[in-house]
C-alpha positions in Angstrom: 0.0 0.0 0.0 2.9 2.4 0.5 3.2 2.8 -3.3 -0.3 4.2 -3.3 0.8 7.3 -1.5 2.4 9.8 -3.9 2.7 13.6 -3.9 -0.6 14.0 -5.7 -2.5 11.0 -4.2 -3.0 11.0 -0.5 -5.1 7.8 -0.2 -4.1 4.5 1.3 -5.1 2.6 -1.9 -3.8 2.8 -5.5 -5.5 5.3 -7.8 -7.8 3.9 -10.5 -7.4 5.2 -14.1 -11.0 4.4 -14.7 -12.6 7.2 -12.5 -12.3 10.9 -11.9 -12.1 12.2 -8.4 -12.7 15.7 -7.1 -13.0 17.3 -3.6 -16.5 18.6 -2.8 -18.1 20.4 0.2 -21.6 20.4 1.6 -23.3 21.4 4.9 -25.4 19.3 7.2 -28.5 20.7 8.9 -26.3 21.7 11.9 -24.4 24.0 9.6 -21.2 21.9 9.7 -19.4 21.8 6.4 -18.5 18.3 5.4 -15.7 17.5 2.9 -15.9 14.5 0.6 -14.2 12.9 -2.4 -16.6 12.5 -5.3 -15.7 9.6 -7.7 -17.3 9.4 -11.1 -16.7 6.9 -13.9 -14.7 8.3 -16.8 -17.3 6.7 -19.1 -20.7 7.7 -17.9 -23.5 5.4 -19.1 -26.4 7.8 -18.6 -27.3 11.5 -18.2 -28.5 10.8 -14.6 -26.9 8.0 -12.7 -27.4 6.1 -9.5 -25.2 7.4 -6.6 -23.8 6.0 -3.3 -22.6 7.8 -0.2 -19.9 6.0 1.8 -18.5 6.6 5.3 -16.6 4.8 8.0 -14.9 3.1 9.7 -15.4 4.8 13.1 -12.3 6.9 13.5 -11.2 6.6 9.9 -11.1 9.2 7.1 -12.2 9.1 3.5 -8.7 8.4 2.3 -8.9 5.0 3.9 -11.5 2.2 3.5 -14.5 4.4 2.5 -12.5 5.9 -0.3 -11.5 2.4 -1.5 -15.2 1.4 -1.5 -16.2 4.6 -3.3 -13.6 4.2 -6.0 -14.4 0.6 -6.6 -18.1 1.2 -6.9 -17.4 4.1 -9.3 -15.4 1.7 -11.4 -18.6 -0.3 -11.5 -20.7 2.5 -12.8 -22.0 4.5 -9.9 -21.3 8.1 -8.8 -19.9 7.8 -5.3 -19.1 10.1 -2.4 -16.7 9.2 0.3 -17.0 11.8 3.1 -15.4 12.7 6.4 -17.9 12.8 9.2 -18.5 15.9 11.3 -15.6 16.9 13.6 -13.1 14.6 11.8 -10.7 14.6 8.9 -11.2 17.6 6.5 -14.8 18.2 7.6 -15.7 21.0 10.0 -16.9 21.1 13.5 -15.4 22.1 16.8 -14.1 20.7 19.1 -12.3 18.1 17.0 -12.7 14.4 17.3 -16.2 14.3 18.6 -18.7 11.6 17.8 -22.5 12.0 18.0 -25.2 9.4 17.3 -27.5 12.2 16.0 -25.0 14.3 14.0 -23.2 11.3 12.5 -26.5 9.9 11.4 -27.3 13.4 9.9 -24.0 13.3 8.0 -25.4 10.5 5.8 -28.6 12.5 5.1 -26.5 15.6 4.3 -24.6 13.5 1.8 -27.9 12.5 0.3 -28.9 16.2 0.2 -25.8 16.9 -1.9 -26.1 14.0 -4.2 -29.9 14.6 -4.8 -29.1 18.1 -6.1 -26.4 17.1 -8.6 -27.5 17.3 -12.2 -25.8 14.0 -13.0 -27.5 12.0 -10.2 -31.0 10.5 -10.3 -32.4 11.5 -6.9 -34.6 8.4 -6.9 -31.5 6.1 -7.1 -29.4 6.9 -4.0 -27.9 4.4 -1.6 -25.4 4.4 1.2 -22.5 2.2 2.5 -21.6 2.4 6.2 -18.5 0.7 7.4 -17.8 -0.4 11.0 -19.4 2.2 13.3 -20.9 4.0 10.4 -22.7 0.8 9.5 -24.8 1.5 12.6 -25.2 5.2 11.8 -26.1 4.2 8.2 -28.9 1.9 9.4 -30.1 4.7 11.6 -30.1 7.0 8.6 -32.0 4.5 6.6 -34.6 4.4 9.3 -35.2 8.1 9.2 -34.4 9.0 5.5 -36.7 7.4 3.0 -34.7 8.9 0.1 -32.1 6.1 0.9 -33.2 3.3 -1.4 -30.6 0.8 -0.5 -28.2 0.5 2.5 -25.2 -1.7 2.8 -23.5 -2.2 6.2 -20.0 -3.7 6.3 -18.4 -5.1 9.4 -20.9 -3.1 11.4 -20.6 -1.8 15.0 -23.5 -0.4 16.9 -21.5 2.3 18.7 -24.3 3.1 21.1 -24.6 -0.5 22.2 -20.9 -1.1 22.7 -20.5 2.3 24.5 -23.4 1.5 26.9 -22.8 -2.2 27.4 -19.2 -2.9 26.6 -18.1 -5.7 24.3 -20.4 -8.7 24.3 -22.7 -6.7 26.6 -20.5 -7.4 29.6 -21.2 -4.0 31.3 -24.0 -4.0 33.9 -26.0 -1.0 35.2 -23.6 -0.4 38.1 -20.6 -0.3 35.8 -22.5 2.0 33.5 -23.3 4.3 36.3 -19.7 4.4 37.4 -18.6 5.3 33.9 -21.2 8.1 33.7 -19.8 9.5 37.0 -16.3 9.4 35.7 -17.2 11.0 32.4 -19.2 13.8 34.0 -16.3 14.6 36.4 -14.2 14.8 33.2 -16.7 17.3 31.8 -16.1 19.6 34.8 -12.4 19.3 34.4 -12.6 19.9 30.6 -14.6 23.1 31.2 -12.1 24.3 33.9 -9.1 23.6 31.7 -10.5 24.8 28.4 -9.4 21.6 26.8 -10.9 18.2 26.0 -9.4 15.0 27.5 -8.7 12.3 25.0 -10.0 8.8 25.2 -7.6 5.9 25.0 -6.7 4.8 21.5 -4.6 2.2 19.8 -1.2 1.7 21.3 1.9 3.1 19.6 3.5 -0.3 19.9 2.1 -3.8 20.5 3.3 -5.8 23.5 1.8 -9.1 22.1 -0.6 -9.3 25.0 -3.4 -7.4 23.3 -6.7 -9.1 22.2 -6.5 -10.3 18.6 -8.9 -7.6 17.4 -6.6 -4.9 18.7 -3.8 -6.4 16.9 -5.9 -6.5 13.7 -6.8 -2.8 14.1 -3.1 -2.0 14.7 -2.2 -3.9 11.5 -4.5 -1.6 9.5 -4.3 1.8 11.1 -0.7 1.9 12.4 1.2 0.4 9.4 1.7 1.5 5.8 -1.3 -0.7 5.0 -3.8 1.9 6.2 -2.1 4.7 8.1 -3.3 8.2 7.4 -2.2 11.3 9.2 -5.8 12.7 9.6 -7.2 9.4 10.8 -8.1 9.4 14.6 -7.3 5.7 14.8 -4.0 6.2 13.1 -2.7 9.3 14.7 -5.0 10.6 17.4 -7.8 10.0 20.0 -11.5 10.6 20.3 -12.8 13.2 22.7 -13.4 11.2 25.9 -16.8 12.6 26.8 -18.3 11.7 23.4 -19.1 8.4 25.0 -21.9 10.1 27.1 -24.2 10.7 24.2 -23.4 7.3 22.6 -24.3 5.6 25.9 -27.7 7.3 26.2 -29.1 7.2 22.6 -29.6 3.8 21.1 -29.5 4.3 17.3 -31.3 1.2 16.1 -34.6 1.9 17.9 -36.6 2.1 14.7 -34.5 0.0 12.4 -37.4 -2.5 12.1 -39.3 0.2 10.2 -36.8 0.4 7.4 -38.8 -0.4 4.2 -36.1 0.0 1.6 -33.5 -2.7 1.0 -30.6 -3.5 3.3 -27.6 -5.8 2.8 -25.7 -6.6 6.0 -22.1 -7.9 5.5 -19.8 -9.2 8.2 -16.7 -11.4 8.5 -17.1 -14.9 9.9 -14.1 -14.5 12.2 -14.8 -10.9 13.3 -15.1 -10.2 17.0 -17.9 -7.8 16.1 -20.0 -10.2 14.1 -22.8 -10.3 16.7 -23.6 -6.6 16.0 -24.6 -7.4 12.5 -26.4 -10.6 13.3 -28.5 -9.0 16.0 -29.2 -5.9 13.9 -30.3 -8.2 11.0 -32.8 -10.1 13.3 -34.7 -6.9 13.8 -35.0 -6.0 10.1 -38.3 -6.8 8.4 -39.2 -7.5 4.8 -38.0 -9.8 2.0 -35.5 -7.1 0.8 -33.1 -7.6 3.7 -30.1 -9.9 3.5 -27.3 -11.0 5.8 -24.0 -12.1 4.2 -21.3 -13.7 6.4 -17.9 -13.7 4.5 -16.1 -16.9 5.1 -12.8 -16.6 6.9 -12.8 -12.8 7.2 -12.0 -10.9 10.3 -13.2 -7.4 11.1 -10.6 -5.4 9.3 -10.4 -7.8 6.3 -13.5 -6.0 5.0 -11.7 -2.6 5.2 -9.4 -3.3 2.3 -8.9 -7.0 1.5 -10.0 -7.2 -2.1 -10.0 -11.0 -1.9 -12.6 -10.8 0.9 -14.8 -7.8 0.2 -17.8 -9.0 -1.8 -17.9 -6.2 -4.3 -19.8 -8.3 -6.9 -22.5 -8.9 -4.3 -22.6 -5.2 -3.4 -22.8 -4.2 -7.1 -25.7 -6.6 -7.7 -27.5 -5.3 -4.6 -27.4 -1.7 -5.8 -28.2 -2.6 -9.4 -31.3 -4.4 -8.1 -32.6 -1.7 -5.7 -31.4 1.5 -7.3 -33.1 0.7 -10.6 
C-alpha cells in the first residue's frame, strides 16, 4: 500500500485510471461543512446515474476504507461520495474528534442532500454504504431518511450498544453508572481547563498481550497498509466525553421500520459479528439480507479485495437503485 501514497495522491489505496475524483463540500443541517471525495466513472452510461454515499470506519477518514469502496463502486458504474464525518478529517466542527449518534446519522442524510441536487444524479437512485461504526449510523439514517433506497452495512458496529454495554454486553447497570460518574467529572475538568481530555486509542507499539482484534486494528491503522495522518485511529484520539451521548441514545430503535433494501455484510471471524447478526434479526421484509464472509475478520473487510464481496454489493445496488 505504501506505493499508493504519492505527492498528488493521499489515499491508502492505489488510484484507478477508470474514474475521476474531485473534492466537494456540503453542509449538514447543523451548519457543519463536510468534505468529501466525489468519484465518477470516466465513461458515464447515462445522463443521470445512481449514486452511493460512503463513510466509515469509526475513527477513519475518506482516504482509507471508505475511499476504496467509493472508488471501486465508481469503477462499476456509480457516482460515489466518500466523506469525512463531522468533527473529523477535513470536515468542519469544533471541538475536534467528537462523535455523536445524532450528528453522525445526519451526516449521511447531508450527503444524500448533496447527491440529490447534482444534475448527473438520479435522486430516486441513491444508496449508502456504512463501514464499521458508520454501519450502525447508516442503518439509523435508513430508518429516518426514506430517500435512501438501498443500504449496505459492512463489518458493522453499533457504537451506542458497545458504549453503553461494553463488548459482548459485559457491562451492567452499576458499571455503566460508574462510567457516567467518571465522564461527568471529566466534563467539569474539561470546562475548567478549556481543553478536552482524550479517550484511549490504539497503542503506539504492541506488546503481544493485546486481544487479537486490537492487533488487527493496529495492523491496519498503524502500518503502511492503512495509516493516514488525519485518521483518529492512526494518529489521534477521540474526545473522551463523546461516550456520554453514545451511551444514552440507542441508534437502532426504529430499524425495524426500514422499508427500503438492506444488505448486512460481516466477517465470519470478526469479533464484532454479533452486532450485524443482532441488527439483522430486527429488520423486516424480503428485501433484507445477511451475508457472512467466510474466513474474514473485522478489518479484512476494510481493504482486502479478496474478501470484500464487491460483486454482491454491485448486484444489490443494481437491483434496488433501478
